[in-house]
C-alpha positions as YAML, in Angstrom:
chain: A
units: angstrom
residues:
- id: 1
  name: MET
  ca: [8.51, 23.43, 1.21]
- id: 2
  name: ARG
  ca: [7.79, 21.23, -1.78]
- id: 3
  name: PHE
  ca: [5.83, 17.99, -1.60]
- id: 4
  name: LEU
  ca: [5.61, 14.82, -3.61]
- id: 5
  name: ILE
  ca: [2.22, 13.11, -3.86]
- id: 6
  name: VAL
  ca: [2.54, 9.46, -4.83]
- id: 7
  name: ARG
  ca: [-0.13, 6.87, -5.62]
- id: 8
  name: THR
  ca: [1.35, 3.41, -5.10]
- id: 9
  name: GLU
  ca: [0.22, -0.18, -5.33]
- id: 10
  name: ILE
  ca: [-0.21, -1.90, -1.99]
- id: 11
  name: ARG
  ca: [1.96, -4.98, -1.71]
- id: 12
  name: THR
  ca: [0.13, -7.90, -0.21]
- id: 13
  name: ALA
  ca: [1.77, -9.82, 2.58]
- id: 14
  name: ALA
  ca: [1.27, -13.47, 3.41]
- id: 15
  name: ASP
  ca: [-0.09, -14.33, 6.85]
- id: 16
  name: THR
  ca: [3.15, -16.15, 7.69]
- id: 17
  name: ASP
  ca: [5.18, -12.99, 6.88]
- id: 18
  name: ILE
  ca: [2.93, -10.91, 9.09]
- id: 19
  name: ALA
  ca: [3.20, -13.40, 11.95]
- id: 20
  name: ALA
  ca: [6.99, -13.58, 11.62]
- id: 21
  name: ALA
  ca: [7.35, -9.79, 11.61]
- id: 22
  name: TRP
  ca: [5.07, -9.49, 14.63]
- id: 23
  name: ALA
  ca: [6.88, -12.21, 16.56]
- id: 24
  name: GLY
  ca: [10.33, -10.86, 15.71]
- id: 25
  name: GLY
  ca: [9.47, -7.24, 16.42]
- id: 26
  name: VAL
  ca: [10.61, -6.13, 12.97]
- id: 27
  name: ARG
  ca: [8.92, -4.05, 10.31]
- id: 28
  name: LEU
  ca: [6.98, -5.90, 7.66]
- id: 29
  name: ARG
  ca: [7.70, -3.25, 5.02]
- id: 30
  name: ASP
  ca: [10.60, -0.83, 4.78]
- id: 31
  name: GLU
  ca: [9.77, 1.90, 2.29]
- id: 32
  name: THR
  ca: [13.30, 3.31, 2.34]
- id: 33
  name: SER
  ca: [14.88, 0.12, 1.03]
- id: 34
  name: ALA
  ca: [12.01, -1.30, -1.05]
- id: 35
  name: PRO
  ca: [9.31, 1.27, -1.89]
- id: 36
  name: GLU
  ca: [5.97, 0.16, -3.24]
- id: 37
  name: PRO
  ca: [5.57, 0.36, -7.04]
- id: 38
  name: ARG
  ca: [4.48, 3.85, -8.10]
- id: 39
  name: ARG
  ca: [1.38, 4.34, -10.23]
- id: 40
  name: GLN
  ca: [1.27, 8.15, -10.33]
- id: 41
  name: VAL
  ca: [3.51, 10.98, -9.08]
- id: 42
  name: VAL
  ca: [2.55, 14.65, -8.71]
- id: 43
  name: HIS
  ca: [4.53, 17.61, -7.28]
- id: 44
  name: ALA
  ca: [3.13, 20.49, -5.22]
- id: 45
  name: GLU
  ca: [4.78, 23.67, -4.00]
- id: 46
  name: ASP
  ca: [2.96, 23.96, -0.66]
- id: 47
  name: ARG
  ca: [1.15, 21.82, 1.89]
- id: 48
  name: ASP
  ca: [-2.37, 22.98, 1.01]
- id: 49
  name: ALA
  ca: [-1.88, 22.18, -2.67]
- id: 50
  name: ALA
  ca: [-0.36, 18.80, -1.75]
- id: 51
  name: LEU
  ca: [-3.34, 17.87, 0.43]
- id: 52
  name: LEU
  ca: [-5.79, 18.98, -2.27]
- id: 53
  name: LEU
  ca: [-4.01, 16.81, -4.86]
- id: 54
  name: ALA
  ca: [-3.87, 13.89, -2.41]
- id: 55
  name: ARG
  ca: [-7.61, 14.19, -1.82]
- id: 56
  name: ALA
  ca: [-8.21, 14.12, -5.58]
- id: 57
  name: LEU
  ca: [-5.99, 11.06, -6.04]
- id: 58
  name: SER
  ca: [-7.78, 9.36, -3.15]
- id: 59
  name: SER
  ca: [-11.00, 9.40, -5.15]
- id: 60
  name: VAL
  ca: [-9.54, 6.96, -7.70]
- id: 61
  name: GLY
  ca: [-11.37, 3.64, -7.63]
- id: 62
  name: ALA
  ca: [-8.28, 1.56, -6.88]
- id: 63
  name: VAL
  ca: [-7.52, 3.68, -3.80]
- id: 64
  name: ARG
  ca: [-11.09, 3.47, -2.58]
- id: 65
  name: ALA
  ca: [-11.05, -0.31, -3.13]
- id: 66
  name: GLY
  ca: [-7.84, -0.67, -1.07]
- id: 67
  name: ARG
  ca: [-5.52, -1.75, -3.90]
- id: 68
  name: HIS
  ca: [-3.57, 1.54, -4.00]
- id: 69
  name: ARG
  ca: [-2.61, 4.14, -1.41]
- id: 70
  name: VAL
  ca: [-1.77, 7.85, -1.59]
- id: 71
  name: LYS
  ca: [1.27, 9.25, 0.21]
- id: 72
  name: VAL
  ca: [2.25, 12.90, 0.74]
- id: 73
  name: LEU
  ca: [6.00, 13.31, 1.23]
- id: 74
  name: PRO
  ca: [7.99, 16.49, 1.91]
- id: 75
  name: ILE
  ca: [10.88, 16.52, -0.55]
- id: 76
  name: SER
  ca: [12.98, 19.52, 0.40]
- id: 77
  name: ASP
  ca: [14.16, 17.78, 3.59]
- id: 78
  name: LEU
  ca: [14.87, 14.39, 2.03]
- id: 79
  name: ASP
  ca: [18.34, 12.98, 1.68]
- id: 80
  name: THR
  ca: [19.51, 12.61, -1.93]
- id: 81
  name: ALA
  ca: [19.71, 8.82, -1.44]
- id: 82
  name: HIS
  ca: [15.99, 8.61, -0.55]
- id: 83
  name: PRO
  ca: [14.00, 6.72, -3.23]
- id: 84
  name: TYR
  ca: [11.49, 9.59, -3.63]
- id: 85
  name: HIS
  ca: [14.06, 12.40, -3.77]
- id: 86
  name: ARG
  ca: [13.80, 14.73, -6.76]
- id: 87
  name: ASP
  ca: [16.81, 16.71, -7.94]
- id: 88
  name: GLY
  ca: [16.41, 20.26, -9.13]
- id: 89
  name: GLY
  ca: [15.54, 23.76, -8.02]
...
């Protein structure tokens, strides 16, 4: 299985948006319809390589400071309409 390792910017949310989402029982963020802005994207062919790359990206200062986050996504099982889907062999 292939994996996509993505470093994204964390979108800030206003306190009123958080309170409204909590009160309404809805999600504050929906990554499938509005993904966070990407800063860096790396591909890996197996899970161990993906986790090693994610660990390396997690050492970036912006991630450690809480301004960015690192996500590991399996891409062979994703629908072609998914925002992180990659076409090709």
